[in-house]
C-alpha positions as CSV (number, residue, x, y, z in Angstrom):
1,M,0.1,0.0,-0.2
2,M,1.5,3.9,-0.6
3,I,1.6,6.0,1.7
4,E,-0.6,9.0,1.1
5,Q,0.3,12.2,2.4
6,L,-2.6,13.5,4.1
7,N,-3.4,17.4,4.1
8,K,-3.9,19.6,7.6
9,D,-7.7,18.0,8.3
10,E,-7.4,14.5,7.0
11,R,-6.7,11.8,8.4
12,L,-6.7,8.0,7.5
13,D,-9.3,5.2,8.8
14,D,-9.2,1.5,9.7
15,L,-12.2,-0.5,7.1
16,N,-10.9,-3.7,9.2
17,Y,-10.6,-5.5,6.1
18,K,-8.1,-6.9,4.9
19,G,-5.7,-4.2,5.8
20,M,-7.6,-2.1,3.4
21,K,-7.7,1.7,4.7
22,I,-9.8,5.2,3.6
23,L,-9.2,9.0,4.0
24,Q,-11.3,11.0,5.0
25,S,-11.6,15.1,6.1
26,K,-12.5,16.1,9.7
27,A,-14.3,19.3,7.7
28,L,-16.9,17.3,5.2
29,Y,-19.2,14.3,6.1
30,C,-17.9,11.1,7.0
31,F,-19.4,7.7,6.9
32,T,-21.5,5.5,9.5
33,S,-21.8,2.4,9.8
34,D,-25.2,2.3,8.2
35,A,-22.8,2.9,4.8
36,V,-20.5,-0.5,5.8
37,I,-23.3,-2.5,6.4
38,L,-25.1,-1.6,3.5
39,A,-21.9,-2.4,1.2
40,N,-21.8,-5.6,3.6
41,I,-25.3,-6.8,2.3
42,V,-24.7,-6.7,-1.6
43,K,-23.7,-9.2,-3.4
44,A,-22.3,-8.8,-6.7
45,N,-21.0,-11.8,-9.3
46,S,-17.4,-11.5,-11.5
47,K,-19.6,-9.9,-14.5
48,A,-21.2,-7.2,-12.8
49,K,-21.4,-3.6,-12.6
50,V,-22.4,-1.6,-10.0
51,A,-22.9,2.2,-9.4
52,D,-22.7,3.8,-6.0
53,L,-25.2,7.0,-6.0
54,C,-24.2,9.5,-2.8
55,S,-20.3,7.9,-2.6
56,G,-19.0,10.5,-0.5
57,S,-15.8,9.0,0.5
58,G,-16.2,6.0,-1.5
59,V,-16.3,3.0,1.4
60,I,-19.2,1.2,-0.2
61,A,-17.2,1.7,-3.7
62,L,-14.2,0.6,-1.8
63,L,-15.7,-2.1,0.1
64,I,-18.0,-4.0,-2.7
65,A,-15.3,-3.8,-4.7
66,A,-13.0,-5.8,-2.3
67,K,-15.5,-8.1,-0.4
68,T,-17.2,-8.7,-3.9
69,N,-16.3,-10.4,-7.3
70,A,-18.1,-7.4,-9.2
71,E,-16.1,-6.3,-12.2
72,K,-16.3,-2.1,-12.0
73,V,-17.9,-1.0,-9.9
74,V,-18.7,3.0,-10.5
75,G,-19.0,6.1,-7.7
76,I,-20.9,8.8,-8.5
77,E,-19.9,12.1,-6.3
78,L,-21.3,15.5,-6.5
79,Q,-19.0,17.2,-3.8
80,P,-15.2,17.8,-5.7
81,R,-13.5,17.7,-1.8
82,L,-15.5,13.7,-1.0
83,A,-14.9,12.5,-4.7
84,D,-11.0,13.7,-4.3
85,L,-10.6,11.9,-1.1
86,A,-12.9,8.5,-2.7
87,Q,-10.2,9.0,-5.5
88,R,-7.2,8.7,-3.1
89,S,-8.1,6.1,-1.3
90,I,-8.6,3.8,-4.4
91,S,-5.5,4.3,-5.8
92,L,-3.7,4.1,-1.6
93,N,-5.9,0.4,-1.7
94,N,-4.7,-0.2,-5.3
95,L,-8.5,-0.2,-6.8
96,S,-8.1,2.1,-9.4
97,E,-8.3,-0.9,-12.6
98,K,-11.7,-2.0,-10.9
99,V,-13.4,1.2,-8.7
100,E,-13.6,4.7,-10.3
101,I,-15.4,8.0,-9.0
102,K,-17.1,10.9,-11.5
103,N,-17.2,14.0,-9.1
104,A,-20.9,14.6,-11.0
105,D,-24.9,14.9,-10.4
106,I,-26.3,11.7,-9.7
107,K,-29.0,13.3,-11.7
108,D,-26.8,13.3,-15.1
109,S,-25.4,10.0,-14.3
110,V,-28.1,7.7,-16.6
111,A,-26.5,10.6,-19.5
112,L,-22.6,9.1,-17.9
113,L,-23.0,5.2,-17.7
114,G,-26.1,4.6,-20.1
115,H,-30.0,3.7,-19.2
116,G,-30.2,-0.2,-17.9
117,S,-26.1,-0.6,-17.7
118,Q,-26.1,-1.6,-14.5
119,D,-26.2,-5.2,-13.1
120,I,-26.5,-3.5,-9.6
121,V,-27.1,0.4,-8.2
122,V,-26.2,1.7,-4.5
123,C,-27.4,4.0,-2.5
124,N,-26.6,5.7,1.1
125,P,-29.1,9.1,0.8
126,P,-29.2,11.8,2.7
127,Y,-32.0,10.9,5.1
128,Y,-33.7,14.3,5.9
129,R,-36.2,16.0,3.5
130,M,-35.8,20.5,3.6
131,G,-37.2,21.7,7.1
132,E,-36.8,18.1,8.6
133,G,-34.5,17.8,11.9
134,E,-31.5,19.9,12.5
135,M,-29.3,20.7,9.3
136,S,-25.6,21.4,9.9
137,D,-23.9,24.9,9.9
138,N,-21.4,23.5,7.1
139,P,-22.8,23.4,4.1
140,E,-21.2,20.0,2.9
141,I,-22.4,18.3,5.9
142,A,-25.7,19.5,5.2
143,L,-25.6,18.4,1.1
144,C,-25.1,15.0,2.5
145,R,-27.6,14.3,5.5
146,H,-30.6,16.8,3.8
147,E,-32.7,16.5,1.0
148,V,-30.5,19.7,-0.8
149,A,-29.8,18.9,-4.5
150,I,-32.3,15.7,-4.6
151,T,-34.9,14.0,-3.5
152,L,-35.3,10.1,-2.3
153,E,-38.4,10.3,-5.2
154,Q,-35.3,11.3,-7.6
155,I,-33.3,8.7,-5.9
156,V,-35.4,6.2,-6.7
157,N,-36.0,7.0,-10.2
158,I,-32.4,7.6,-11.4
159,A,-31.6,4.2,-10.1
160,A,-35.0,2.7,-12.0
161,K,-33.2,3.8,-14.7
162,L,-29.7,3.1,-14.4
163,V,-30.3,-1.4,-13.2
164,K,-31.2,-3.4,-16.1
165,F,-33.6,-5.8,-16.2
166,G,-33.7,-8.4,-13.2
167,G,-31.0,-5.8,-11.7
168,K,-30.5,-5.0,-8.1
169,F,-31.4,-2.1,-6.3
170,Y,-30.4,-1.6,-3.2
171,I,-30.4,1.1,-0.6
172,V,-29.9,1.8,3.3
173,Y,-32.7,4.2,4.7
174,R,-34.4,6.1,8.0
175,A,-37.3,3.0,9.5
176,D,-39.8,6.0,9.9
177,R,-39.5,6.4,6.3
178,L,-39.8,3.3,5.1
179,S,-43.6,3.2,3.8
180,E,-42.4,6.3,1.7
181,L,-39.7,4.1,0.0
182,L,-41.5,0.8,-0.5
183,C,-44.6,3.0,-2.5
184,L,-41.4,5.0,-4.6
185,L,-39.3,1.3,-5.3
186,S,-43.6,-0.3,-6.2
187,G,-44.0,3.0,-8.2
188,A,-40.6,2.9,-9.7
189,G,-40.8,-0.6,-11.2
190,L,-38.4,-1.6,-8.6
191,E,-40.0,-4.5,-6.9
192,P,-39.3,-4.9,-3.2
193,K,-37.7,-8.5,-2.7
194,R,-35.4,-8.1,0.9
195,L,-36.0,-5.7,3.7
196,Y,-33.6,-5.9,6.2
197,S,-34.3,-3.7,9.6
198,I,-32.0,-2.9,12.2
199,Q,-32.1,-2.3,15.4
200,P,-29.4,-0.5,17.7
201,A,-29.9,-2.8,20.7
202,A,-32.3,-6.1,21.6
203,N,-34.5,-3.3,24.0
204,K,-34.3,-0.4,21.1
205,A,-36.8,0.0,17.7
206,V,-35.7,-0.5,14.7
207,D,-34.0,2.4,12.9
208,T,-32.7,2.1,10.0
209,V,-33.4,-0.3,6.9
210,V,-32.0,-1.9,4.1
211,V,-34.4,-2.7,1.3
212,M,-33.0,-5.0,-1.8
213,A,-35.2,-4.0,-5.0
214,K,-35.6,-5.9,-8.0
215,R,-36.3,-4.8,-11.7
216,G,-39.3,-6.7,-13.5
217,A,-39.2,-9.2,-10.3
218,D,-42.7,-10.4,-8.9
219,K,-44.2,-9.1,-5.6
220,G,-43.3,-11.1,-2.6
221,I,-40.7,-10.2,0.3
222,V,-38.4,-11.7,2.9
223,V,-37.7,-9.6,6.2
224,E,-34.6,-10.1,8.7
225,N,-33.9,-9.0,11.8
226,W,-30.6,-7.9,12.8
227,L,-28.8,-6.0,15.7
228,R,-26.4,-2.6,14.8
229,E,-24.7,-3.8,17.8
230,A,-24.1,-7.9,16.5
231,L,-23.1,-6.2,13.4
232,E,-20.7,-3.6,14.0
233,Y,-19.1,-6.5,16.5
234,E,-18.7,-8.4,13.2
235,L,-17.7,-5.7,11.9
236,Y,-15.2,-3.8,13.6
237,G,-14.7,-6.0,16.5
238,K,-15.2,-5.7,20.1
239,N,-13.0,-2.1,20.5
240,N,-13.5,-0.7,17.1
241,T,-17.2,0.4,16.8
242,R,-18.4,3.5,15.2
């Protein structure tokens, strides 16, 4: 692995997988365990083309490239500084032949990648509507947490155009917006097939969901319930939870 020169606000984090590292900045949005959980759910075969929307610092793209047999993973990230961090992390982990980051608006991703070009699309989108929750004073962080630049409906419709017939869309989201998400997916021709409900602890209500939807599939969904504590222990180890 190359030694990366860090800028003043940057740090090098361990991804707890085969020595992989990722660059992050204290001045920008830093990924949470939601992104790692999503990446670990995705299954991709050796010919799969994968698009990662709202890629951020590239954690999902990096982990999918390293942990699956996907042929190519392309991350789309609007913010230049996050896209730069992601690209440098790709180089740092020697994954340049398998992963690419495009500094672009995901509204342009169909034009960039092609209609029906992807076997798999993944997304860890902004969770909050405008006017909902506390918005960060940092505009770069606000873009990642709130629907400043794009809405959930727009993301779902873009994913539906990118994924080929029989292809899959994986998305991690707030549990309290699940009904909205499921309606949007079905309406866009992406039939929800698997739902992973995630509890923070055994005595707490589900707060996060991951949905896998399939283009052109019949109705019918399988539900699994997971404990975040157990997942984080498995992914990070006892003393390295996020």
